[in-house]
N, C-alpha and C positions, 0 to 999 in steps of 0.2 A: 667707728674709726677714730673719731675725735673724743678722746677722754683725757683726763688730767695727766695721767702718767705718760701717755703717748705724746701729748703736747709738750710736756716738760722735756722729754727726751729729744724731741724734734728741735725745740728751741736751743737746747744745749749743744747738739751735734750737727745740726743741719741748717741753722739760721745764723746769718752774719750781716750786720750793718756797719761794720768797721772797715772802711776802705783800705785795701791792700793787705789785710790780715791774712787771707787765704793765699794770696799770691806770694807773700813773704814766707808763709809757712811751707808751701810747696817748694819754693826756690831754695830756702835754707835747708830743707829736708833733702833735696836732691844734691846740693853741694856737699852736705855732711854725710851722704850715703844712707840716709834713713828712708828716702823715697826713691823708688826705682825710676828709670827713664820712662818706662811705660806709663806709670801713674802720673809723673810730671807732665808727659805729653798729652795724656788724656785730659787732665784738668786744665793746664795753662794753654798749651798749643791748641787743644780741641776747642776751648772757649774762644780763642782768637779766630779760629777758622770757621766756626759754626755759622756765623752770620755774614761772612765775607761776600757771598752771592748777593746779599741785599745791597751792598755797596755798588754793584754793577747794575742790577736789575731795577731797583727802585727808581733811579733817575731815568732809566730807559722807558719804563712802563708809565710812570707818572711824571709828565712834563713839568708840572708845577713844583717839583722837588729839584729845582735847578741851582739852588744856593745851599751851601754847606749847613748853615744854621737850620734850614728847614729839614734837611736830611738828618741832622743830629737830633732834632726834636722828635721826628718820626721814629728813628731807631731807638731812642730812649724809651718812647712810649711802647713800642713793640716788645722790647726786651723786658721792660718793667711789667707789662701784662703777663708775660710768660713766668717771670719770677713770682708774681703775686699768685698766679694759678698754681705754681708749685707749692707755695706756702699754704694755700687753701686746701689743696688735696694732700698735703704732706708727702709729696712724691718728689724725689730729688732734693736739692738744697736750694734754699732761698738766700742768695749771696750777692751782696753789692759788688763783689769782685767779678762775678759772672757778668753783671751789667757793664762794668768797666771794660772787661776783655772783649765782650761781644760787640760793643759799640766801637771800640778801638779797632778791632779787626775789620769791621765793615767800613770804617773811616779810611783805613789804609787803602782798600780797594777803590773806594770812592775817589780818593785823590789820584791813585794810579790811573783810573779811567778818565780823569780830567786832562791827562797828558794828551796833547793834540793827536799824535800819530796813533796812540792806543785807542783813543776815542773814535777816530776815523775807522780803524779796523773793526772795533766792536760794532759800530753802526752798520758797517758793510756786511758783517757776518750775521748779526741778529735782526737787522732791519732791512736787509737787502738793498741798501742804498748804494748808488753808483758814485 
């Protein structure tokens, strides 16, 4: 699977370390009519939503992830491992924008879950607290 031609192709079309390059490409493509709403949604909105459950469940399951900086570090590590695995296996794309969108999406839910009334409801539903 790993040969020179395959690797060159992967690096050209499926590897990106320039922040916001893919986001800008898809956004401009959608605005200008070159990218369909479906493709835009799958790439941008899909990456935002993919790790949102982590924003709720990581702090619930692991009590030591009670500060945002700890959550941020753990999320970056998880998503970076997935991106590296995609690079090693040359499956999917290895893209810094995926990391940005995945961590941002999880962070949105993390902060929403920190709102007192929402946090109380989540704890009542998932932890059966009175």
